[in-house]
C-alpha positions, 0 to 999 in steps of 0.5 A, spaced: 820 482 656 825 480 661 829 484 667 836 482 669 837 482 677 844 480 679 846 477 672 840 472 672 834 473 667 827 474 671 820 474 668 816 480 670 811 479 675 804 478 671 807 476 664 804 471 660 811 468 656 811 464 649 807 458 649 803 459 656 796 458 656 791 463 660 784 461 661 779 466 664 778 463 672 771 461 674 767 465 678 770 465 685 766 460 690 767 461 697 770 454 701 769 457 707 777 458 708 779 462 714 786 464 715 789 463 722 795 467 722 800 470 718 807 469 716 813 474 717 819 473 712 825 477 709 822 477 702 817 483 700 818 482 692 816 475 688 823 477 684 827 476 691 823 470 694 826 463 693 823 458 689 824 453 694 825 454 702 832 451 705 833 448 711 839 453 712 835 459 710 833 465 714 829 464 721 822 466 719 816 467 724 809 464 723 804 468 727 798 464 729 792 469 731 787 468 736 783 463 737 787 458 734 793 459 739 791 454 743 792 449 737 799 450 738 799 446 744 804 440 743 807 442 737 814 443 740 814 435 740 815 435 732 822 437 729 819 438 722 812 442 721 808 442 714 806 449 713 800 451 708 799 458 706 795 462 701 800 465 695 796 472 695 800 475 690 800 469 685 796 469 678 791 464 678 789 463 670 795 459 667 794 452 665 800 451 661 807 455 664 814 455 661 818 456 667 824 456 663 821 462 659 824 458 653 817 456 650 817 449 652 811 448 657 808 444 662 801 443 665 800 447 672 799 441 676 806 438 673 809 444 676 811 447 683 809 454 681 806 459 685 801 460 679 795 455 680 788 455 680 788 455 688 794 458 690 796 454 696 803 454 698 806 448 702 813 448 706 816 442 710 820 447 715 824 445 721 821 448 728 827 452 731 822 454 737 816 456 739 815 463 742 808 463 745 803 464 739 809 464 734 813 459 731 820 460 729 822 456 723 827 455 717 825 453 710 820 457 708 819 460 701 813 466 701 813 473 702 812 477 708 805 477 711 803 471 707 796 469 710 797 462 714 792 456 712 794 451 717 800 447 720 801 440 721 806 435 724 810 432 718 806 426 716 813 422 716 814 423 723 807 423 726 804 417 729 796 417 729 793 418 736 786 416 734 785 408 734 786 405 728 780 404 723 779 399 717 782 403 711 789 404 715 791 397 713 788 397 706 794 395 701 795 394 694 
């Protein structure tokens, strides 16, 4: 059930491991999601792709499509960018997973696994530079040609520009 790659045990791409639980996914519902570009990375196989991006990882290219290029204006002011992307090759039916492939399982929402009902990936990346409609970044963990959902400044480094509203001050 496993293949060996550089001496490490790797799980096959769509295998259901011992004690994992798969369900029949509900019929698709269109939430009106629009991809705004693609992400270019060196990884073409899920078995080679890192599980988490690294600050010292390879430089990857986020290519923003028209008409969204103008939305990049000002992004150079931020060192870190939150990237949201669609994990287009991930299965969507597991509710319990065994990441260590040892029979012990956890609920999907307690894991950062790409296998989820709505396979949305997130990464906090370091902006290296902007090249017109593209951002060069470090810290991604997705396949080449992954669809891009959204980009946002790192929320810890961002101060809202809009006037405050009552909920901004609620505590406890």
